[in-house]
N, C-alpha and C positions, 0 to 999 in steps of 0.2 A: 329733131330727132326723136324717134318712137321710142318706146319702152324696151322694144327688143332690142333694136340699135344700141341703146345706151348700155344695156346689159353686156352685149358683145363687146363694146368699147371698153367698159370695165373690167371685164374679165382679161381682155388683152392688156389693159394697162397694169392689172395686177401681176400677170404673168411678166411682162416688161420690169416692174418694181422688184420681183424676186431675180431676175437676170440682173438687173442693177446693183441690187446688194451683192450679189456674187463677184461682179467685177470690181466694187467698191472694197470688197474684203481684199482683192489682190492688189489695189491702189492703181488700177487702171483709169485714170481720169478721162483719157479719150474715148475709151469705149462707154463709161458712164455718161459722158455728153452726149453720145450719140443716142443712147437708149432714153436718156431723159428728154431729148427734143421730141423723139417719137411719142413718148409717154404724155408729154405735156399737151400736142395736139389731141389726143384721143380724150384727156381731161377735160380741155376746152370746149370740144363737142359736146361732152356730156352737162358742162356748165351751162352752156348756151340752150339746152333741152328746157322749155317752158313746163314739161310735165313733171308732177311730184314724183320722187323716187320712192320705190318700195324699200319694205324694210331689209330686205336682202341686198340692196344697192348700197344703204348706209353701212352694212357689215362691210362690204367690200370695200368702201372708201376708208373705213377705221383700219382695215388690214393694209391698204396702200399707204396710209399716213403713218402707220407703225414701222413698214419696212422702210419707207421714205426716211423717216427719223433715224433709223438703224445705219441707213447708206450714208447719211450725212455724218454720223459719227464716226464711220470706218474711213472716210474721206478726210475728215479732220484729223483723225489719227495720224494717216499718211502724212498729210501736209505738215503735221508739227515734226513728223520724222525726218522729213525731206528738209525742213528748215535747220533741224539739228545737223543734220549730214552737210549742210551749207556754213557750217559753224555759225549758227546765230543762237548760241547759247545765252550770250549777254541780252540779246533783244528778248529773250524768254524770260531772264531773270527780271529785267525792267519791268514787263509787262506782269510778271507775279507779284513785284512789289507795288505796282500802281493797283491791283486788285485787291491787296490785303486790307482789311479793314483797319489794322492797327496803324497804317501810314496815312489815315485820312486828315487832312487839314482841321484845326480846331473849329474854325468856322461851319465848316460841313457837320460837326458834330453837334452843335449848338442848334444848327437848323433842324436835327433829326427830332427833337421834343421827345427823349426817351420817357419812359414808363417803366416804373420798376418790376411789374410783372412781365412785360417783354424784354427786359434786359437794357443794359447801358450801350448796346451797340445802335447801327442804323435800324430805321424802320421804315419799311414798304408800306404806304398808305394809298389805298386806291380801291375803286370799285369794280368787283370782279364777280363772274359766275362761280357760286359756291354751293355746295350740297353737303348734306349730312345723313348717314347712314348709322343708325344706333347699332349697337353691338358689343361684343367682347373685343377686347385688344388681340390683334393678331401675335401670334407666336410662332418660332421655329422656322419651317419651310416659307409658310405663308406671309412671315415677317420678311424674310430675304427676297421674297419675289417683289414684294412692295418696294424695298429698297433699290432692286436692281431696276424696276420699271421708272421711278423715280430719278434715279440717277440716268438714265437714258433720256428722259424727258428734260431734265434740267442741263444735259449736255447738249441736247439739239437747241434748245432755246439759247445757251450760249453761243453755239455756232452761228446764230443769227446777228451778234454783234458785227457792226459796220465796217470796222477797220482792221480785222485780222490779217488778211492776206498781205495788203500793203505795207504794213509795219513789221511783218515777218521776213518779208523778202524785198524790202526796200533798195539793198545793195544788190540785187541779182538782176538777170535778164529782164529787161522791160517785156519782151515778148512772153516770157515765162510769166511774170507777174500777171500780164494781161490776160492770159489764156487762164489762170487760176481766178482771177477775178470774175471772168466771164462765167465760168462753170459756178461759182459762188453764188453769183446773181441769179442765175437760172435755177438753181436749186432754192433759193429763198423764194423765188416766183413761184416754184410749183409747190412749194410748201403752203405758202397762203392761197394758193388757188385750191388745193385739196381741202384745206381748212375751210374755206367759203363754202364749197360744195358740201362738205359734211354738216356744216353749221347750218344751210338752207334746209337740210332733209333731216334734221334732228333738232330735238328741244333741249337746249342748254338751260341750265338752272339760272334763277333771275340774277340781276346783279346785284351785290351786297357790299355794302362800306365795310372794308376789312383793314386792320393795321397788323402787320406781318414782321415777325423778325424771324431768326434761323432757328429758334426754339418755340416760338409760341405765336399766337394768333388771338386777335379780338375782334369779334364779329358782331356789328351793331344792327339791331333789328328787333322785332317783336316776334317772330318765330325762329329764334335761337334755341340751342340745345339746352335742358335744365342741368343747373349744376349737379356735379357729382355723376353725370352720366359719361359713358364712354362710346367711342364709335368711329366711324372712317369720315374724315373730311375730305371731300373731293373740292380742289380748288384749280380753276383754269387760268393759269398763270400769263398767258400770253395769246391773243387772238389770232395770232398766225399756226398756232398748234392745237388740234382739235382734241388732243387728249389732256386728261385732267392730272394733276399732281395728288395723289391719294395718301393721306396722313392719318396715321393712328394717333387719336386725341383723347385726353381727358379733360372735362370741363371743370376746370379748379375753382372757378369764380365769377363775379360778375360786377360790374360797376355801371354807375349812371354818367353820362356826360351829354350837355345840351338835351336834357329830357329823353335821351335815347338809351336804351339798355345796350350795354356791352357785354356778351359772353366771353370768357376767358378762357381759351382753349389751349392747354399744354400739350406740346408734342410728345409722344413716347415711341421709343424703338427705332428713331432715325440713325441711320449709320453716319459715321464721321464725314465721310466722303459727300454724303448728301446734304449735311449741315454746311459744309465748305462751299459746295454749289450754291446753295441757297443764300449764303453770305454774299457771294459775288453777284447773284442775281440783284439783291437788295442795293449792293453798291452801284451795279449799272444804273439802275433805276434813279438813285440819288444823282449819279454822274450827269444823266440826261436831264434832271430837273435843274441842275446847276447850271449847265449848257445854256437850256432853254431860257432860264433868266438872265444870263449874260447877253444872250442875243436881243432879248426884248429891251434891255436898258440901253443898247445902242440904236 
């Protein structure tokens, strides 16, 4: 596909993304699925293009990804409301209990290797793309926008969890469950495809070893920010999502581990809802680790 055709395809995909968000806000899953199918074919044609996308294409891809995350959030909201209408409150409560960090088994807590700086809860340890922008801590409306963006991003990441529809609607019509699962599967594929295209044509920060709690982060490396500095930390929490979580931080200290320096960044100004979503993200990560260990043992 030529550069001109790619631009036309992306413009149309962006238009469809706006239409999809509008129908998602109304909870029209059938219309959303039809729009999604058309958009998916357009994005596949762009992904198959061997040409490097110009900067304007990257901006279009980022906007499509943002609209997609918003649409998923709307569909997730309507799905949950439908589940409540189907008298699935008890299932929702069990899911909430399962996600609560206070109900984790003792063995899982011991595996978390807590550090005093990161707190006594679970810790997410991984190599992730991270970047640091020094500057003053945001306040007022700027901080509110950051919290809103982080809330939407973490909500989209949560919506990728693999068992929501089946568990929430397991007592309902198999046809309804199948349709919801099909739509959810397609939306997940679209997210990953959009992310793959965006990553191909943009430079993500390098992978860095990090240890993450809901209120702080340790960053291992030689080019970490200096103790006492403040700024904005960008963390790409999921390869299926091309956006980063942006967290205001104070570099509170540092330590050495295995001859590596670890800068200790304390989060500043995160809302309670963002902190709660971070706790759930970390718990899901540990749940997958435990499940993987059990499968390997068998």
